C-alpha positions as CSV (number, residue, x, y, z in Angstrom):
1,X,128.7,210.7,87.3
2,X,126.7,211.3,89.9
3,X,123.3,211.8,87.8
4,X,124.2,207.7,86.8
5,X,124.5,207.0,90.5
6,X,121.2,208.8,90.8
7,X,119.3,206.3,88.7
8,X,121.5,203.1,89.6
9,X,120.9,202.9,93.4
10,X,117.3,203.0,93.3
11,X,116.9,200.5,90.4
12,X,119.1,198.1,92.9
13,X,116.8,198.7,96.1
14,X,113.7,197.9,93.6
15,X,115.8,194.4,92.9
16,X,116.3,194.0,96.6
17,X,112.4,194.8,97.4
18,X,112.1,191.9,94.9
19,X,113.7,189.1,96.2
20,X,113.5,189.9,99.3
21,X,110.8,186.9,101.3
22,X,107.2,188.2,101.1
23,X,106.7,186.9,104.5
24,X,107.5,189.7,106.8
25,X,107.7,187.1,109.9
26,X,110.8,185.8,108.4
27,X,112.8,188.8,107.1
28,X,116.7,188.5,106.5
29,X,119.2,191.1,105.3
30,X,123.3,190.6,104.8
31,X,126.1,193.4,105.5
32,X,129.5,192.8,103.9
33,X,132.8,194.2,104.3
34,X,136.2,193.4,103.7
35,X,139.2,193.3,105.4
36,X,141.7,192.9,102.3
37,X,140.5,194.9,99.6
38,X,142.8,195.5,96.5
39,X,141.9,194.0,93.0
40,X,144.8,191.0,93.8
41,X,144.8,189.1,96.9
42,X,146.7,186.1,98.6
43,X,143.3,185.5,100.2
44,X,140.3,187.3,99.9
45,X,138.7,188.2,103.5
46,X,135.1,188.9,103.0
47,X,133.2,189.7,106.8
48,X,129.4,189.4,107.3
49,X,126.7,190.1,109.3
50,X,123.7,188.6,109.7
51,X,120.7,190.5,110.5
52,X,116.8,189.3,111.4
53,X,114.2,192.2,110.5
54,X,110.9,189.4,111.0
55,X,108.6,189.1,113.6
56,X,109.7,185.4,114.2
57,X,113.5,183.6,115.2
58,X,115.7,182.2,113.0
59,X,117.0,179.1,113.0
60,X,120.8,179.2,111.6
61,X,120.8,175.8,110.8
62,X,118.2,177.0,107.7
63,X,120.6,179.7,106.7
64,X,123.1,179.0,104.1
65,X,125.6,182.0,102.8
66,X,126.7,182.2,99.2
67,X,129.5,184.8,97.9
68,X,130.2,184.2,94.1
69,X,133.5,183.5,92.6
70,X,134.6,183.8,88.9
71,X,137.2,181.2,88.2
72,X,137.5,177.0,88.6
73,X,140.3,177.2,91.1
74,X,140.3,175.5,94.6
75,X,140.2,177.3,97.2
76,X,140.5,176.2,101.3
77,X,137.4,178.2,103.7
78,X,138.5,179.7,107.2
79,X,137.1,181.7,109.5
80,X,139.3,183.6,111.4
81,X,136.8,184.8,114.3
82,X,133.3,185.1,115.1
83,X,130.7,186.6,117.9
84,X,128.7,182.8,117.5
85,X,131.7,180.7,117.3
86,X,134.3,179.4,114.6
87,X,132.5,176.0,115.6
88,X,129.5,176.7,114.5
89,X,130.0,178.1,111.5
90,X,131.1,176.0,108.0
91,X,132.0,177.0,104.6
92,X,132.4,174.9,101.4
93,X,132.6,175.3,97.5
94,X,130.0,174.6,95.1
95,X,130.5,174.4,91.5
96,X,128.1,176.3,89.0
97,X,127.6,176.0,85.4
98,X,130.5,176.8,83.3
99,X,133.8,178.0,85.0
100,X,132.4,179.6,88.7
101,X,131.2,178.1,92.0
102,X,130.0,180.0,94.9
103,X,131.6,180.0,98.6
104,X,128.3,178.7,100.5
105,X,128.8,179.1,104.3
106,X,126.6,177.7,106.7
107,X,126.0,177.4,110.6
108,X,125.5,174.0,113.0
109,X,123.5,175.2,115.6
110,X,122.4,179.1,117.0
111,X,119.4,181.3,116.4
112,X,118.9,184.6,115.7
113,X,116.5,186.2,117.2
114,X,113.8,189.0,115.9
115,X,115.9,192.5,115.8
116,X,118.9,191.2,116.4
117,X,122.0,190.2,114.2
118,X,124.8,187.6,114.2
119,X,127.4,190.3,114.6
120,X,130.8,189.7,113.1
121,X,131.4,186.8,110.7
122,X,135.4,187.5,110.2
123,X,135.7,184.7,107.3
124,X,138.5,183.6,104.8
125,X,139.1,182.0,101.6
126,X,142.4,180.9,99.8
127,X,143.8,179.9,96.9
128,X,144.9,175.9,98.4
129,X,148.4,176.3,96.6
130,X,148.8,180.1,98.4
131,X,149.2,181.7,95.0
132,X,147.2,184.7,94.3
133,X,144.6,185.1,92.9
134,X,142.6,188.2,91.6
135,X,139.3,189.2,93.2
136,X,137.8,192.2,92.2
137,X,136.4,190.2,89.4
138,X,134.5,187.9,91.7
139,X,130.8,188.4,91.4
140,X,130.3,189.1,95.1
141,X,133.5,191.1,95.7
142,X,133.3,194.6,96.8
143,X,135.7,196.7,98.3
144,X,134.2,198.9,101.0
145,X,135.9,198.1,104.6
146,X,132.8,199.5,106.2
147,X,129.5,197.4,106.8
148,X,126.8,198.2,104.5
149,X,123.7,195.7,103.1
150,X,125.1,194.1,100.2
151,X,122.9,192.0,97.6
152,X,125.2,190.0,95.5
153,X,126.2,188.2,98.6
154,X,122.6,185.6,98.7
155,X,120.8,184.6,102.0
156,X,118.8,181.3,101.6
157,X,116.7,179.9,104.2
158,X,115.4,176.6,104.5
159,X,116.1,176.6,100.8
160,X,114.7,179.8,99.7
161,X,116.3,182.7,98.4
162,X,115.5,185.4,101.1
163,X,118.1,188.0,99.8
164,X,119.9,189.3,97.4
165,X,120.8,188.9,93.3
166,X,122.2,185.2,92.6
167,X,125.2,185.9,90.8
168,X,123.4,184.5,86.6
169,X,125.5,181.3,86.6
170,X,123.3,180.3,89.1
171,X,119.8,178.7,88.0
172,X,116.6,179.7,90.0
173,X,116.7,177.9,93.4
174,X,113.5,176.9,93.0
175,X,113.2,176.6,89.7
176,X,115.0,173.0,89.7
177,X,113.1,169.9,89.1
178,X,114.3,167.0,87.4
179,X,110.9,165.7,86.6
180,X,107.2,167.4,87.6
181,X,105.0,164.4,88.7
182,X,101.9,164.2,87.3
183,X,100.5,161.2,88.4
184,X,101.2,158.0,89.9
185,X,104.2,156.0,87.6
186,X,104.3,152.8,90.6
187,X,103.3,151.9,93.7
188,X,105.1,150.1,96.7
189,X,103.0,149.1,99.3
190,X,103.8,146.5,102.4
191,X,102.1,145.6,105.2
192,X,105.3,143.5,106.4
193,X,103.4,140.1,106.9
194,X,106.6,137.7,107.3
195,X,107.4,135.4,109.3
196,X,110.9,136.6,110.5
197,X,114.3,137.9,109.0
198,X,114.9,134.7,106.7
199,X,111.6,134.5,105.0
200,X,112.3,133.6,101.1
201,X,109.3,136.3,100.9
202,X,111.4,139.2,101.7
203,X,114.1,138.9,99.0
204,X,111.5,138.1,96.3
205,X,110.0,140.9,97.2
206,X,112.9,143.3,97.3
207,X,113.7,143.4,100.9
208,X,117.6,142.9,102.3
209,X,118.1,142.2,106.1
210,X,121.5,144.0,106.7
211,X,124.7,141.9,108.2
212,X,127.0,143.7,107.0
213,X,129.5,145.3,109.0
214,X,130.3,148.8,108.9
215,X,128.6,152.5,109.9
216,X,126.8,153.9,111.0
217,X,127.1,153.8,115.0
218,X,129.6,152.3,117.4
219,X,132.7,151.0,115.4
220,X,132.6,147.4,115.8
221,X,129.3,146.8,116.4
222,X,127.2,144.3,114.6
223,X,124.4,144.3,111.6
224,X,122.3,141.1,112.9
225,X,119.3,140.1,110.9
226,X,118.4,138.5,114.8
227,X,116.9,141.8,115.4
228,X,114.5,142.1,113.1
229,X,111.4,140.4,113.6
230,X,107.3,140.6,112.1
231,X,104.9,140.2,114.9
232,X,101.3,140.6,114.2
233,X,102.7,142.1,110.8
234,X,104.2,145.0,112.5
235,X,108.5,145.3,111.2
236,X,109.7,145.4,114.0
237,X,113.4,146.4,115.0
238,X,116.0,145.5,118.3
239,X,119.5,146.9,119.0
240,X,120.5,146.2,121.6
241,X,124.2,147.2,123.9
242,X,125.5,146.2,126.7
243,X,128.1,148.6,126.8
244,X,130.7,147.5,124.8
245,X,131.3,147.1,121.0
246,X,130.9,143.6,120.7
247,X,127.7,143.4,122.9
248,X,126.3,145.9,120.6
249,X,123.3,145.0,117.8
250,X,122.3,147.3,115.3
251,X,119.5,146.8,113.2
252,X,118.2,147.6,109.0
253,X,116.3,146.8,106.2
254,X,116.1,148.3,102.9
255,X,115.3,147.6,99.7
256,X,117.5,145.6,97.3
257,X,116.8,148.1,94.6
258,X,117.7,151.6,94.2
259,X,114.6,153.0,91.9
260,X,113.2,155.6,94.0
261,X,113.2,158.9,93.3
262,X,111.0,161.7,92.8
263,X,107.0,161.0,94.2
264,X,106.1,160.7,97.9
265,X,107.0,158.8,100.9
266,X,105.4,156.9,103.4
267,X,105.5,154.9,106.7
268,X,103.4,154.2,110.3
269,X,106.6,154.3,112.6
270,X,106.6,154.4,115.6
271,X,109.5,155.8,117.6
272,X,110.0,155.0,121.6
273,X,111.9,157.2,124.0
274,X,112.9,153.9,126.9
275,X,114.4,150.8,126.1
276,X,112.2,147.6,126.1
277,X,114.6,146.1,128.2
278,X,117.5,147.4,130.9
279,X,118.4,151.2,131.5
280,X,118.1,153.8,129.7
281,X,120.7,156.8,128.3
282,X,121.9,155.6,125.6
283,X,122.2,157.7,122.3
284,X,120.0,155.5,120.1
285,X,119.2,156.8,116.5
286,X,115.9,155.5,114.8
287,X,115.1,156.3,111.2
288,X,113.2,156.2,108.4
289,X,115.5,158.1,105.3
290,X,115.8,157.5,101.5
291,X,119.4,157.1,99.8
292,X,121.9,157.4,97.3
293,X,126.1,155.8,98.0
294,X,128.5,158.1,98.3
295,X,131.3,157.1,95.6
296,X,133.9,159.3,96.4
297,X,134.3,162.3,98.6
298,X,132.1,165.4,98.3
299,X,130.3,162.3,95.4
300,X,127.5,165.7,93.8
301,X,125.6,162.2,92.5
302,X,125.0,161.9,96.5
303,X,121.5,162.3,97.9
304,X,120.2,161.1,101.8
305,X,116.4,162.1,102.9
306,X,116.2,161.6,106.6
307,X,114.0,161.1,109.3
308,X,116.2,160.5,112.7
309,X,115.1,160.4,116.4
310,X,116.8,160.5,118.9
311,X,115.4,160.0,122.2
312,X,117.3,160.4,124.2
313,X,119.9,163.7,122.5
314,X,123.2,163.1,121.2
315,X,125.5,164.7,118.6
316,X,125.7,167.9,120.7
317,X,121.4,168.0,122.3
318,X,120.9,166.9,125.6
319,X,117.6,164.9,125.3
320,X,115.0,164.0,122.9
321,X,115.0,165.6,119.3
322,X,112.7,165.0,115.6
323,X,115.6,165.9,112.3
324,X,114.5,165.8,108.7
325,X,117.7,166.4,106.9
326,X,118.8,166.8,103.2
327,X,121.7,165.9,102.0
328,X,123.8,167.0,99.1
329,X,127.1,165.4,100.1
330,X,129.5,164.9,102.5
331,X,133.2,164.1,103.4
332,X,133.8,161.4,106.2
333,X,137.0,162.8,107.0
334,X,137.9,165.4,107.8
335,X,134.1,165.5,108.1
336,X,132.2,167.9,106.1
337,X,128.6,168.0,105.9
338,X,126.8,169.3,102.8
339,X,123.1,169.8,104.5
340,X,120.1,171.1,105.5
341,X,118.3,170.1,108.2
342,X,114.7,171.2,110.7
343,X,114.5,169.8,113.9
344,X,111.9,169.5,117.3
345,X,113.3,169.3,120.1
346,X,110.7,167.3,121.6
347,X,109.5,163.7,122.6
348,X,107.8,161.6,119.4
349,X,107.6,158.9,121.2
350,X,104.2,156.4,120.3
351,X,103.1,156.1,116.4
352,X,103.3,158.8,114.1
353,X,102.8,158.7,110.3
354,X,106.0,160.4,108.1
355,X,105.5,161.4,104.7
356,X,108.3,162.7,102.1
357,X,107.4,164.6,99.6
358,X,109.7,165.1,96.7
359,X,108.8,167.0,93.5
360,X,109.5,170.2,91.5
361,X,112.4,170.7,93.3
362,X,111.3,170.6,96.8
363,X,111.9,168.0,99.8
364,X,108.7,168.6,102.1
365,X,108.4,166.4,105.0
366,X,105.6,165.9,107.2
367,X,104.7,164.6,110.8
368,X,101.1,164.0,111.4
369,X,99.8,165.4,108.6
370,X,101.6,168.7,109.5
371,X,104.6,170.1,107.6
372,X,108.0,169.9,109.5
373,X,110.4,170.2,106.9
374,X,110.6,172.2,103.7
375,X,114.2,172.1,101.7
376,X,115.3,172.2,97.9
377,X,117.9,173.8,95.8
378,X,121.0,172.1,96.0
379,X,119.7,169.5,98.5
380,X,117.0,168.1,95.9
381,X,118.2,164.4,95.3
382,X,120.0,163.7,91.4
383,X,119.6,160.0,91.5
384,X,117.2,157.1,92.3
385,X,117.6,156.1,95.9
386,X,117.4,153.0,98.5
387,X,114.3,153.0,101.1
388,X,115.5,152.1,104.7
389,X,114.5,151.7,108.1
390,X,117.5,151.3,111.0
391,X,118.0,151.9,114.7
392,X,122.1,151.9,115.8
393,X,123.8,153.5,118.0
394,X,126.0,157.0,117.9
395,X,128.1,156.0,120.8
396,X,128.5,154.1,123.9
397,X,127.4,155.1,127.6
398,X,128.9,154.1,130.6
399,X,126.0,151.9,132.1
400,X,126.1,148.5,132.8
401,X,123.6,146.3,131.9
402,X,122.4,145.4,127.9
403,X,119.8,147.7,127.6
404,X,117.7,147.0,124.5
405,X,115.4,149.2,121.7
406,X,112.8,148.3,119.8
407,X,111.8,150.6,116.7
408,X,108.4,149.7,114.9
409,X,106.7,150.0,111.2
410,X,103.3,149.1,110.8
411,X,103.4,149.7,106.8
412,X,105.5,151.9,103.8
413,X,103.7,153.6,100.6
414,X,105.9,154.4,97.7
415,X,103.7,156.2,94.7
416,X,106.2,157.4,91.8
417,X,106.3,160.7,90.0
418,X,103.0,161.5,92.2
419,X,102.7,164.3,94.9
420,X,100.0,162.7,97.4
421,X,98.7,164.8,100.3
422,X,99.1,162.7,103.8
423,X,95.7,162.2,104.7
424,X,95.4,160.6,100.9
425,X,98.2,158.5,101.9
426,X,96.5,157.1,105.0
427,X,93.5,156.4,103.1
428,X,94.9,154.8,100.2
429,X,96.8,152.7,102.4
430,X,93.3,151.7,104.4
431,X,91.9,150.8,100.7
432,X,94.9,148.1,100.1
433,X,94.4,146.9,103.4
434,X,90.4,146.5,102.8
435,X,91.1,144.7,99.4
436,X,93.1,142.2,101.7
437,X,96.5,143.6,99.6
438,X,99.4,142.9,101.7
439,X,101.9,143.9,99.9
440,X,102.1,145.6,96.2
441,X,104.8,146.5,93.8
442,X,104.3,147.9,90.3
443,X,107.5,151.1,90.6
444,X,109.7,149.6,87.6
445,X,113.2,148.5,88.1
446,X,115.8,150.4,86.7
């Protein structure tokens, strides 16, 4: 037996070396122990420590830890105690092919500096019917009660495998594209040359100005076409509030057809930090995004790809922040989100060229030609989406007087099934404008 182990351990170390990230600047490592050893249990208790052995800080919001289970039982996740705070730790269960699944642990905030670790993440999960279950046939289970490096639990950073060996039932996170774009299969371009929200050309060209009630934003607020205008051929969204739900107007323009999936999305968008009139301070969200409808809680076919700018902060952030977020799914009540995001805490007031490339299992977000976020894995969209712009309020501040916030869009460009570099996007838009094209849509309907 000792002879067998002397060969097995080096092999495991070789495999770990192969899956560890080649980039020495960012290198993560996971240690595992259990506080509930034994083949059968009422609740499994995996404890983790996540280490940053690299030279750059790792944002915990970019990290996902996967613990692989055998069987299709319904489980519930709980965090017993964590040095980083259980309020920042999330847990969901994701079905794999066949009857297996994995528990995915994520973080809503926090950072891991070089040479540090999270210290204890004391987690547990149990069957929803509280029946005992067998745990020693789970791929990720180990009976050790002291921390040690453990490669049967994987760590993903920014959607890429950074540590461990996935269960064999899971496809490689970087090899799950539905279509490999090879050339444009249709183009949508709009210069937004319209007379107003009631211009019949909007509907003829496949646009819908929202007037229906509902989320997101302040409950009881109005989504009003009156806040949409096109001065000088620029889409302008003016959202206003007097501090009451009844006096709050939010704005949205979306494509009427859900026919956009893989390819390149781009828009020139002007964000604003200060209101165009009235006192400042509202938690407003200015956006460019794509979305698939949520048919039911945790719908696996849901998808959403967001640029969201919060000039005054919100969602726990104290000041300006730009998010790019890729969604797998969510549940509204009680709230549970399965997403990944990149963020930058800085002012983005002014005009910016925003690009989203969706291809080869990856979602890449660019701001003014700079790569801002790179996501993939389960967050890659499975279904066609709408394209939308909206501006809405997270909540209302105790400020008197009406205040109006303005977001503007100069143009929109989409190329189906084609990866277009940000510089090439602006070149194509310039060529369309030079040719006198105010609108073009050759994207086939579903």
